[in-house]
LORO-351261 format. One record per residue (C-alpha): residue number from 1; residue in one letter; x, y, z. Coordinates in steps of 0.5 Angstrom, whole numbers. Each point is the difference from the previous one (the first is absolute). Layout:
! LORO-351261
R / resi / resn / px / py / pz
R / NUM / a / X / Y / Z
...
! end
This chain:
! LORO-351261
R / resi / resn / px / py / pz
R / 1 / m / 5 / 125 / -41
R / 2 / g / -1 / 4 / -6
R / 3 / k / 2 / -4 / -7
R / 4 / t / 5 / 4 / -3
R / 5 / r / -2 / 2 / -7
R / 6 / q / 5 / -1 / -5
R / 7 / l / -2 / 5 / -6
R / 8 / d / -1 / 6 / 4
R / 9 / f / 5 / 4 / -4
R / 10 / i / -5 / -1 / -6
R / 11 / l / -6 / 3 / 4
R / 12 / e / 5 / 6 / 2
R / 13 / r / 2 / 1 / -8
R / 14 / l / -8 / 0 / -1
R / 15 / a / -1 / 5 / 5
R / 16 / q / 5 / 4 / -4
R / 17 / a / -2 / -1 / -7
R / 18 / d / -4 / 6 / -3
R / 19 / t / 0 / -2 / -7
R / 20 / l / -2 / -6 / -4
R / 21 / s / 8 / -1 / -2
R / 22 / g / 1 / 0 / 8
R / 23 / l / -5 / -6 / 0
R / 24 / q / 3 / -3 / -6
R / 25 / a / 7 / 0 / 4
R / 26 / t / -3 / -3 / 6
R / 27 / s / -3 / -6 / -4
R / 28 / e / 7 / -1 / -3
R / 29 / a / 3 / 0 / 7
R / 30 / l / -5 / -5 / 3
R / 31 / r / 1 / -5 / -6
R / 32 / a / 8 / 1 / 2
R / 33 / q / -2 / -1 / 8
R / 34 / l / -4 / -6 / -1
R / 35 / n / 4 / -3 / -6
R / 36 / i / -6 / -2 / -4
R / 37 / d / -1 / 1 / -8
R / 38 / h / -5 / 6 / 0
R / 39 / v / -4 / 4 / 4
R / 40 / a / -6 / 4 / -3
R / 41 / y / -5 / 5 / 2
R / 42 / h / -6 / 2 / -4
R / 43 / w / -6 / 5 / 2
R / 44 / v / -6 / 3 / -4
R / 45 / d / -2 / 7 / 3
R / 46 / s / -7 / 3 / 1
R / 47 / a / 1 / 3 / -7
R / 48 / g / 1 / -7 / -3
R / 49 / d / 7 / 2 / -2
R / 50 / q / 5 / -6 / 1
R / 51 / y / 7 / 1 / 4
R / 52 / g / 5 / -5 / 1
R / 53 / c / 7 / -2 / 3
R / 54 / g / 4 / -6 / 0
R / 55 / t / 6 / -4 / -3
R / 56 / y / -4 / -4 / -5
R / 57 / p / 3 / 0 / -7
R / 58 / v / -2 / 6 / -4
R / 59 / a / -1 / -4 / -6
R / 60 / w / -5 / -4 / 4
R / 61 / q / -4 / 6 / 2
R / 62 / e / -1 / 2 / -7
R / 63 / r / -2 / -7 / -2
R / 64 / y / -5 / 0 / 6
R / 65 / i / -3 / 7 / -2
R / 66 / a / 0 / -2 / -8
R / 67 / q / -3 / -6 / 1
R / 68 / n / -5 / 2 / 5
R / 69 / y / 2 / -6 / 5
R / 70 / l / -4 / 4 / 6
R / 71 / r / -6 / -4 / -3
R / 72 / i / 3 / -7 / 1
R / 73 / d / 5 / 1 / 5
R / 74 / p / -2 / -5 / 6
R / 75 / v / 4 / 4 / 5
R / 76 / i / -4 / 6 / -2
R / 77 / l / -7 / -4 / 0
R / 78 / g / 2 / -4 / 6
R / 79 / c / 2 / 6 / 4
R / 80 / y / -5 / 5 / -1
R / 81 / q / -5 / -5 / 3
R / 82 / r / 4 / -1 / 6
R / 83 / f / 2 / 4 / 6
R / 84 / h / 6 / -4 / 3
R / 85 / p / 7 / -2 / -3
R / 86 / a / 0 / -5 / -6
R / 87 / n / 5 / -5 / -2
R / 88 / w / 0 / -1 / -7
R / 89 / k / -1 / -7 / 1
R / 90 / q / -7 / 1 / 3
R / 91 / l / -2 / 4 / -6
R / 92 / d / -4 / -3 / -6
R / 93 / w / 5 / -2 / -6
R / 94 / s / -4 / -5 / -3
R / 95 / s / -2 / 3 / -6
R / 96 / k / 4 / 0 / -7
R / 97 / a / 0 / 7 / 0
R / 98 / a / 3 / 1 / 7
R / 99 / r / 5 / -6 / -1
R / 100 / a / 2 / 3 / -7
R / 101 / f / 1 / 7 / 4
R / 102 / q / 4 / -3 / 6
R / 103 / k / 5 / -3 / -5
R / 104 / e / 1 / 6 / -4
R / 105 / a / 1 / 4 / 6
R / 106 / i / 5 / -5 / 2
R / 107 / e / 4 / 1 / -7
R / 108 / y / 0 / 8 / 2
R / 109 / g / 4 / -1 / 6
R / 110 / l / -6 / -1 / 6
R / 111 / g / 1 / -6 / 5
R / 112 / t / -4 / -6 / 1
R / 113 / q / -2 / 2 / 7
R / 114 / g / -4 / 6 / 2
R / 115 / y / -3 / 3 / 6
R / 116 / s / -5 / 6 / -1
R / 117 / i / -4 / 5 / 6
R / 118 / p / -6 / 3 / -3
R / 119 / i / -1 / 7 / 3
R / 120 / r / -7 / 4 / 0
R / 121 / g / 0 / 8 / 1
R / 122 / p / -4 / 5 / 0
R / 123 / n / -5 / 2 / -6
R / 124 / g / 1 / -7 / -3
R / 125 / q / 7 / 0 / -1
R / 126 / f / 3 / -7 / -1
R / 127 / a / 7 / -2 / 1
R / 128 / l / 5 / -6 / 0
R / 129 / f / 6 / -1 / 3
R / 130 / t / 4 / -6 / -3
R / 131 / l / 6 / -4 / 2
R / 132 / n / 3 / -5 / -6
R / 133 / h / 5 / -5 / 0
R / 134 / t / 3 / -7 / -3
R / 135 / c / 1 / -5 / 6
R / 136 / d / -3 / -7 / 2
R / 137 / d / -7 / 1 / 4
R / 138 / d / 2 / -2 / 7
R / 139 / v / 5 / 5 / -1
R / 140 / w / -5 / 6 / -2
R / 141 / d / -5 / -3 / 5
R / 142 / a / 6 / 1 / 6
R / 143 / f / 2 / 7 / -3
R / 144 / t / -7 / 3 / 0
R / 145 / e / -2 / -3 / 7
R / 146 / r / 6 / 3 / 2
R / 147 / y / -1 / 7 / -3
R / 148 / r / -8 / 0 / 0
R / 149 / h / -1 / 6 / 6
R / 150 / e / 6 / 4 / -3
R / 151 / l / -3 / 0 / -7
R / 152 / i / -7 / 1 / 2
R / 153 / l / 3 / 6 / 3
R / 154 / i / 4 / 3 / -5
R / 155 / a / -6 / -1 / -5
R / 156 / y / -4 / 4 / 4
R / 157 / f / 5 / 5 / 1
R / 158 / l / 2 / 1 / -7
R / 159 / n / -7 / 0 / -2
R / 160 / d / -1 / 6 / 4
R / 161 / k / 6 / 4 / -3
R / 162 / a / -3 / -2 / -7
R / 163 / l / -6 / 4 / 2
R / 164 / e / 4 / 6 / 3
R / 165 / l / 3 / 1 / -7
R / 166 / e / -7 / -1 / -3
R / 167 / p / -1 / 7 / -4
R / 168 / g / -5 / 5 / 3
R / 169 / r / -1 / -5 / 6
R / 170 / l / -1 / 4 / 7
R / 171 / p / 4 / -2 / 6
R / 172 / d / -4 / -4 / 5
R / 173 / r / -2 / 3 / 6
R / 174 / g / -1 / -5 / 5
R / 175 / q / -2 / 0 / 7
R / 176 / a / 6 / 0 / 5
R / 177 / l / 1 / -7 / 4
R / 178 / s / 0 / 0 / 7
R / 179 / p / 6 / -2 / 4
R / 180 / r / -3 / -7 / 2
R / 181 / e / -1 / -1 / -8
R / 182 / v / 7 / 3 / -1
R / 183 / d / 3 / -5 / 5
R / 184 / a / -5 / -6 / -3
R / 185 / m / 2 / 1 / -7
R / 186 / t / 7 / 1 / 1
R / 187 / l / 1 / -7 / 4
R / 188 / l / -4 / -3 / -6
R / 189 / a / 5 / 3 / -5
R / 190 / i / 6 / -3 / 4
R / 191 / g / -3 / -6 / -1
R / 192 / y / -4 / -2 / 7
R / 193 / s / -6 / -4 / 0
R / 194 / r / -6 / 2 / 2
R / 195 / a / 1 / -4 / 7
R / 196 / q / 7 / 3 / 1
R / 197 / v / -3 / 7 / -2
R / 198 / a / -5 / -1 / 5
R / 199 / d / 4 / -2 / 5
R / 200 / q / 5 / 5 / -1
R / 201 / l / -5 / 6 / 1
R / 202 / s / -3 / -4 / 6
R / 203 / i / -7 / 0 / -3
R / 204 / s / -5 / -6 / -3
R / 205 / e / 0 / -2 / -7
R / 206 / h / -7 / 3 / 0
R / 207 / t / 2 / 7 / 2
R / 208 / l / 6 / -1 / -5
R / 209 / r / -5 / -2 / -6
R / 210 / v / -3 / 7 / 2
R / 211 / y / 6 / 4 / -1
R / 212 / i / 2 / -4 / -6
R / 213 / e / -7 / 1 / -4
R / 214 / s / 0 / 8 / 2
R / 215 / a / 7 / 1 / -3
R / 216 / r / -2 / -4 / -6
R / 217 / f / -6 / 4 / -1
R / 218 / k / 4 / 7 / 1
R / 219 / l / 5 / -2 / -5
R / 220 / g / -6 / -3 / -5
R / 221 / a / 4 / -6 / 0
R / 222 / l / -3 / -7 / -3
R / 223 / n / 3 / -4 / 5
R / 224 / t / 5 / 0 / 6
R / 225 / t / 6 / -1 / -5
R / 226 / h / -2 / 6 / -4
R / 227 / a / -1 / 4 / 6
R / 228 / v / 7 / -1 / 3
R / 229 / a / 3 / 1 / -7
R / 230 / r / -4 / 7 / 0
R / 231 / a / 2 / 2 / 7
R / 232 / l / 7 / -1 / -2
R / 233 / s / 0 / 3 / -7
R / 234 / r / -3 / 6 / 3
R / 235 / g / 5 / 0 / 6
R / 236 / l / -5 / -1 / 5
R / 237 / i / 4 / -6 / 3
R / 238 / v / 7 / -1 / 0
R / 239 / v / 4 / -7 / 0
! end
């Protein structure tokens, strides 16, 4: 019994995007779909050049760069040391500089809540996918819990598309997935648990783990979620 993914159309738009403006339009569409204040994506490519898309006010983006807030931003500092999504409440806002930074960000139109997904790519690439909104803590906690799986998938999918647009980058030449690996990744993409996938394929969870790890290696993925995103983005599986 697969869970119906509510944000399929965002993945479809990303699959079709072939320019930075396409990524920007998808960010705006995601914000509208989720009915939140902001969506932001920022990455640094292998040459050290920075790119971004999202809905933060232009005035805040310019202020951020002019003040070099990268050096004190608790979201950047905290997420650079993490591999898992972070609710902004979990980060360190205790310093005077961090509190002043947060106050100013809110004055420029950012929300009081945030959820950031750190992503690490090839050649030292670091990216951050962020959702931002103003609401009570319990509402935000329920929202991030509800959409956590889909948001991680979109974050990795978006990162893969961004890397495709990196100037001078050669296309990946990954190995083909076996039929069993395709079946396993497809069921995981639909939302099945590992136990459900193993049952559906009539194999043990140990055998399933072998298929997943093999697919992850072939796709050059950091984890299973990343492998699913890459398989989707490359058209190796269809859901």
